[in-house]
C-alpha positions as CSV (number, residue, x, y, z in Angstrom):
1,M,85.1,100.9,82.1
2,K,87.0,104.0,83.0
3,V,89.6,104.9,85.6
4,V,89.2,108.3,87.4
5,K,91.7,110.1,89.5
6,V,89.9,111.0,92.6
7,T,89.2,114.8,92.9
8,N,86.2,114.9,95.3
9,E,84.8,113.4,98.4
10,E,82.2,111.2,96.7
11,Q,85.0,109.5,94.6
12,F,87.2,109.2,97.7
13,Q,84.4,107.5,99.7
14,A,83.8,105.2,96.7
15,A,87.5,104.1,96.8
16,L,87.4,103.6,100.6
17,N,84.1,101.6,100.3
18,I,85.6,99.2,97.7
19,R,88.7,98.7,99.8
20,K,86.5,97.9,102.9
21,I,84.6,95.3,100.9
22,V,87.7,93.6,99.4
23,F,90.3,93.9,102.2
24,V,88.2,94.2,105.4
25,Q,85.2,92.0,104.6
26,E,86.6,89.5,102.1
27,Q,90.2,89.2,103.4
28,H,89.6,90.0,107.1
29,V,92.2,92.8,107.3
30,P,91.5,94.9,110.4
31,I,90.0,98.3,109.5
32,E,92.6,100.1,111.6
33,E,95.3,98.5,109.4
34,E,93.5,99.1,106.1
35,I,92.7,102.8,106.6
36,D,95.9,104.7,107.4
37,Q,97.5,108.1,107.5
38,Y,97.7,108.3,103.7
39,D,93.9,108.0,103.3
40,Q,93.4,111.7,102.9
41,L,93.1,113.5,99.6
42,N,96.2,115.5,100.2
43,Q,98.4,112.6,101.3
44,A,98.1,110.3,98.2
45,T,96.6,110.2,94.8
46,H,93.6,107.8,94.8
47,F,92.0,106.2,91.7
48,V,88.6,104.6,91.2
49,L,87.6,102.2,88.4
50,Y,84.0,102.5,87.2
51,N,82.1,100.0,85.2
52,D,80.0,100.9,82.2
53,E,77.0,101.7,84.4
54,N,79.2,104.2,86.3
55,E,79.4,102.1,89.4
56,P,82.7,102.0,91.3
57,I,84.2,98.5,91.0
58,G,87.9,99.0,91.8
59,A,90.3,101.3,93.6
60,G,94.0,102.0,94.1
61,R,96.3,104.5,95.6
62,Y,99.6,106.1,94.5
63,R,102.2,107.9,96.6
64,E,105.5,109.6,95.7
65,V,108.1,108.1,98.1
66,E,111.7,109.3,97.9
67,D,112.8,108.6,94.3
68,Y,110.1,106.3,93.3
69,G,106.3,105.9,93.1
70,K,104.5,103.5,95.5
71,I,101.4,101.7,94.3
72,E,99.1,100.6,97.1
73,R,95.7,99.2,97.9
74,I,94.9,97.8,94.5
75,C,91.5,96.0,94.6
76,I,88.7,94.9,92.4
77,L,85.3,93.8,93.5
78,P,85.0,90.0,93.2
79,N,82.4,90.0,90.3
80,Y,84.7,92.1,88.1
81,R,88.0,90.2,88.5
82,K,89.6,88.2,85.6
83,N,88.1,90.5,82.9
84,G,91.0,93.0,82.4
85,S,89.7,95.5,85.0
86,G,92.7,95.2,87.2
87,K,95.1,95.8,84.3
88,Q,93.1,98.8,83.3
89,L,93.4,100.3,86.8
90,M,97.1,99.5,87.0
91,D,97.8,100.9,83.5
92,E,96.2,104.2,84.5
93,I,98.2,104.4,87.7
94,I,101.4,103.6,85.9
95,R,100.6,106.2,83.2
96,Y,100.1,108.7,86.0
97,A,103.4,107.8,87.7
98,K,105.2,108.3,84.4
99,E,103.4,111.6,83.8
100,T,104.4,112.9,87.3
101,G,108.1,112.0,86.7
102,A,108.6,108.6,88.4
103,K,111.4,106.5,87.0
104,K,110.4,103.4,89.0
105,V,107.3,102.1,90.8
106,K,107.2,99.7,93.7
107,L,104.4,97.7,95.3
108,N,103.8,95.0,97.9
109,A,101.9,92.2,96.2
110,Q,99.9,89.5,97.8
111,T,101.6,86.3,96.7
112,Q,98.5,85.0,95.0
113,A,98.6,88.1,92.8
114,L,102.2,87.8,91.8
115,P,101.4,86.4,88.3
116,F,99.1,89.4,87.6
117,Y,101.9,91.9,88.4
118,E,104.6,90.0,86.6
119,K,102.5,90.1,83.4
120,L,102.5,93.9,83.8
121,G,106.3,94.0,84.0
122,F,107.0,93.9,87.7
123,T,109.7,91.8,89.2
124,V,110.0,90.4,92.7
125,T,112.5,92.1,94.9
126,S,112.1,90.5,98.3
127,D,111.4,87.3,100.2
128,E,107.9,86.6,101.4
129,F,106.7,88.6,104.4
130,L,103.4,89.0,106.1
131,D,101.3,92.2,105.9
132,A,98.0,92.1,107.8
133,G,98.6,88.4,108.2
134,I,98.6,87.9,104.4
135,P,101.8,86.7,102.5
136,H,103.3,89.4,100.3
137,K,106.4,90.0,98.2
138,A,107.9,93.4,97.3
139,M,107.9,94.1,93.5
140,E,109.2,96.9,91.3
141,M,109.2,98.1,87.7
142,E,111.4,100.5,85.9
143,L,109.4,103.1,83.9
């Protein structure tokens, strides 16, 4: 598997397609909530995870916000979960955040994914809240 920082339209569309499968089809997030103003190549840094056959299987987005990095839209296709692919995607995004000077990264995690992010070193920083009807908690990690 390999993680690629999106640099062209084909990779960008692959990231959006994975997000539509996971968030819109699987989790029933309305498309108008899933695709937002940051879904342009010049508004955020997008990442795609490819399997060994060079098929896109995961995606994520990173934005610089004030004095921290914001990790968003992390998703892995169902058949590729629980095999380290999510960790590989997150490791690359965190490496990129460090490389670009971030001292801290934040994200909003679905509550069912809290153990995954805690294993990566994130800590919960908020009470539970709903985002697109799904329970979340804010998390952060010092870099």
